[in-house]
C-alpha positions as CSV (number, residue, x, y, z in Angstrom):
1,X,90.7,91.5,131.0
2,X,91.2,91.0,127.7
3,X,88.9,92.6,124.9
4,X,88.0,91.9,121.9
5,X,85.1,93.7,119.3
6,X,80.9,93.0,120.2
7,X,79.9,91.1,117.3
8,X,76.3,91.6,115.8
9,X,74.5,89.3,113.8
10,X,75.6,88.5,110.6
11,X,79.5,89.7,111.2
12,X,78.3,93.4,111.6
13,X,80.7,95.2,114.4
14,X,80.0,98.2,116.4
15,X,82.2,101.3,115.3
16,X,83.6,103.6,117.4
17,X,84.9,106.6,115.3
18,X,87.6,108.6,117.4
19,X,87.9,106.3,120.7
20,X,89.4,103.1,121.4
21,X,87.0,101.7,124.2
22,X,85.9,98.2,124.3
23,X,81.9,98.3,123.6
24,X,81.4,94.9,126.3
25,X,83.3,96.6,129.4
26,X,83.7,100.7,128.6
27,X,87.4,100.7,129.4
28,X,89.6,102.5,127.2
29,X,92.2,100.6,125.3
30,X,95.6,101.5,126.7
31,X,97.4,100.1,124.1
32,X,96.9,101.7,120.1
33,X,98.8,98.6,118.7
34,X,95.9,96.9,120.4
35,X,93.3,99.6,119.1
36,X,94.7,98.6,115.3
37,X,94.5,95.1,115.6
38,X,90.7,95.3,116.7
39,X,90.2,97.8,113.9
40,X,91.8,95.2,111.6
41,X,89.6,92.4,112.9
42,X,86.5,94.6,112.6
43,X,87.6,95.6,108.8
44,X,88.2,92.0,108.3
45,X,84.5,91.0,109.3
46,X,83.3,94.2,107.0
47,X,85.7,93.5,103.6
48,X,83.6,89.5,104.2
49,X,80.3,90.9,104.3
50,X,81.2,93.3,101.1
51,X,82.6,90.1,99.8
52,X,79.3,88.0,100.6
53,X,76.9,91.3,98.8
54,X,79.8,91.7,95.1
55,X,81.8,94.1,96.9
56,X,85.1,92.6,96.1
57,X,86.8,95.9,94.6
58,X,85.7,98.1,97.9
59,X,86.5,95.5,100.6
60,X,89.9,95.1,98.8
61,X,90.2,98.5,99.5
62,X,89.6,99.2,102.7
63,X,91.6,96.3,104.1
64,X,94.9,97.1,102.5
65,X,94.4,100.4,104.0
66,X,94.1,99.2,107.4
67,X,97.1,95.8,106.4
68,X,99.4,98.8,105.4
69,X,99.5,100.5,108.8
70,X,101.4,97.2,110.1
71,X,105.3,97.4,110.2
72,X,105.3,94.4,112.2
73,X,103.2,90.8,113.4
74,X,102.9,89.6,110.3
75,X,103.3,85.9,111.7
76,X,100.5,86.9,113.7
77,X,97.2,84.9,113.0
78,X,95.3,88.0,112.4
79,X,97.8,89.0,109.9
80,X,98.1,85.8,108.2
81,X,94.3,86.0,108.1
82,X,94.3,89.5,106.5
83,X,96.7,88.6,103.7
84,X,94.8,85.2,102.5
85,X,91.6,87.6,102.3
86,X,93.3,90.5,100.4
87,X,94.5,87.5,98.2
88,X,91.1,86.1,97.8
89,X,89.8,89.6,96.8
90,X,92.1,90.6,94.7
């Protein structure tokens, strides 16, 4: 069963520091790449929230750091959306 981040109201996300656990099922993620993708999605949500709050520089800095982790898969929807958001935040 695929796991996606549990989303709270207003695009807030659950943060699990140091653990790659699906909050819905409690399952540990075996694929660290999958965990990176989930973290990217969480940071994108946080960046959008910060953008609405006028914290564009902070949002750009955090998203750019996470986006920099990736060395492949730039044709995926998540990375294309992240790139577009980075351009919007610039």
